N, C-alpha and C positions, 0 to 999 in steps of 0.2 A: 579265579581270574578272567578264566573266557567269558563268564558267565556275566559276570562286574559288568565287563567291555561290551557287551553284545547290549545291555541291559542302559549302559549308556548312550550306545551309537543309537538307540531304539527313540529315548526320552530328545535325543539331537534332534533326527528325525521330525519328532510330531512339533517339537522349537518350531524348527523351519516351516514347517504347511501352515504353523497356529500367526506366523507372524506375516506368513506370506497372505495368508486370509483373509489376515486384518488387512494387507494392503490392500486388497481387490474388494473389499467390502467399502474402502475410504476412496478410494480412487470411483466408487461407482454410485455411494453418495453424490461425491462432489461434483459427477459430473455429470448425475440427475436435476440437478439446479444451473445447468447451463454457462457453466463458465469456461473461462480462459481454459483452452487445451494442458500449457502447462502449466496450472493453478492443478487439475488434474495429474497428471500425471508426477508432477511433482511435492504430492500430497505431504511429502513429509518434512518437508520446509515450514510448515504452518508452526513449529517449536520458538520462528524468529519472532513471531509476531507478539507483539505487546499484550495483546486479548484476542482469545478465542478467534473471536467474529471476524476480527480483520482480514482474515486470509480469502475466506470468504468473500466477501465485499473487497477487498482484492481483486478477485478472480475474476468477477463479476462486472469490474469497472473492468477491467483491463480489456473482456470481451463486448463492450458497451462502447470502449471509445475505437475499437476497430484495429488496434494491435496486433501485428500476425504471427502463426506461432515462431517463429525464426525471430519477431522480436523483440520476446521476450525471452531471458534467460535468468542462470540462479540468482546473479551478480543485478540485477534489475527487478527482481521480486524481493529479494532482501534490502534491498534499495528504497523500495517503497514502502515495504514492511516501517522501515527504521522512520520513514519519514511520519507515517502513521502516529504510528507510537510517538516523534518527536509532539506531533498536535495534539495528541493526549495527556504528554507531559505538560504543554502551553495547558492544560486546564478548559481546552476544545469539548464543548459537550458532543457526544454523540451525532446529535441532528446539526450541528454545527460541520461536523467534519463530512454528513452523506452530501449536503448541501456545494461546500465546498466542490466533492469529486463528480456532483451532479455534472456543477459546472465543467470543471475540466474534461468529461466527458465529450461534451460539446464543442468547446478547444480542441479537445485530442482526433477529431473528426474534419478540421478545417485544415489543419494540417497537417495530419498525415495523408488527405490530397494534395498538397502543395509539395512536401517532402519526403513522402510514407515510404516509394518502393527502394531509395539510396540510403536508406535510415538504419546503422548498423543495432545490433541488438543493445552496445554501452550505448549511444545517441536515443534510441530509444526509451531506454532507462529512465540517464537523464531528462530529457524532453517530460515523460510522462511525471518528474515530480517537478519541476516551470510548472507545466498545464495545473497540477494541484495548486501548487504558489498563486498563479493567476487567480488559480476559480478563490483561493483562502484572498487577497489581497482585495477583492469586487465583493462577496459578500459579508465580510467580516467588519465591523465600523476601529478594533485596535486590531493590529497584525502585527505577524512574527515575525521580524523585518526580514529583510534581505539578507542582511550580514548575520544573523543568527541561523541562517540555514547555509548560508556558505559555510559558518564554524562548523556547523553538524551533520553536514549531508556530501557537500567537496572541496572541503579542507582536501590542499593536497592537489585534488587535478585539477586547479583551476581559481581565477580570480576574483572577489566580488564583481570589477568591472567585464569582466568576463561575463559573468549573469544577465546585471543591468543587461549588456546587449543582447543575450541568445532571449530575452524578457521581453524585451523591446522590440525586436523579431517577429516573436510570436505572437504577442500582439500586434505584430501588422497584419499576418496570416489572419485573425480575427476582421481585418480594418479598421483596429482600434475600437470596437466594439464588445462588452464581454457579456452584457445582458442575452437569457435565452428566455424563449418566448412562454409565458407559465404552461402553458399545456403539455409541451417538450420537459420538462422541469418536473413536474406531476409526476410525470411518467418514469422520469429516470431515479426519481428518489422511491418511489413503491418498488421499483426492480433490486436499484441497491439497498432498500430496505431488507427483502424477502433475501438476500446472501447474510447480509450483517446479521440477521438473525439465525441463523444456522450454528448452534453450538457444535464443534464438533468431540467424541466420544472419548474420541483417539485420542486427547489430550487430556483431560481428565487425569491429576495428581502432575501432570506434566508441569516446570516453574515457567515462568514466564523470561521472556528474553534478559539477559543482562541491563542494570540501566544506562544503557550506552544513548549518547543524543544529546537532545537538548534538556538543561539544567529547566529549573521551577525558574531560573531570573528572566528567561524570556514569556513567563504570566503576565498575560496582559492588565492594565493597570486595574481592571476592574478586581479582575480574577486575586490581582494578589492581594487587594484590600482584603478581604475574605481571607487572609491568612498566609497570604504566600509571601513569598521576600521580595522585597522592592523590584521590578521590574526594568528590562531593556530600555522601557518608554521611556525612566524617569531622568537614564544618562543622559 
């Protein structure tokens, strides 16, 4: 019995050491990609990403946008991953989402210049999502309406009218100019694409997050015609 107990303890120690080593390697791999420090420290949250590449892409985006370590917490990270998941379920392509994020990074820089220092982590997470909404609104011909964003991301937190007011305020920080210079846009797209292409080996075989969030009814009309159900835009 004594030998059996020692054997179980030894196996337990080996498993703990292996888990610690895997976590260290994962953090080192993510860190070498120049991601936001919170995404490096909380690499275990990748299980909440709809696709493995979403985690690295958002980690790079938060860094490019200029959010401080104090402004990004687990709740905000999960909300941003849920946002990208919603956009994917709306059938936007990876290129579309990269373009939205590239524009949103520029909007974030101007927003943080105005109200960044006093912005809490919760406010920063919500602001990040609405900046992505602005990027979507500017870059896409057919958008996922604000009421859908409210239903799946902000329900219980505020009203649709509140969201409209915040969006207008964020636009005022951009002086109502949402265009991004071509050279700056190209550089941002390249940096985001590099992070997107990172495939986390640690997620091999790990199931994606449960299908919670936007349902396929909010797919743009041109995509719903390709086999999707009737879109929100037809309502």
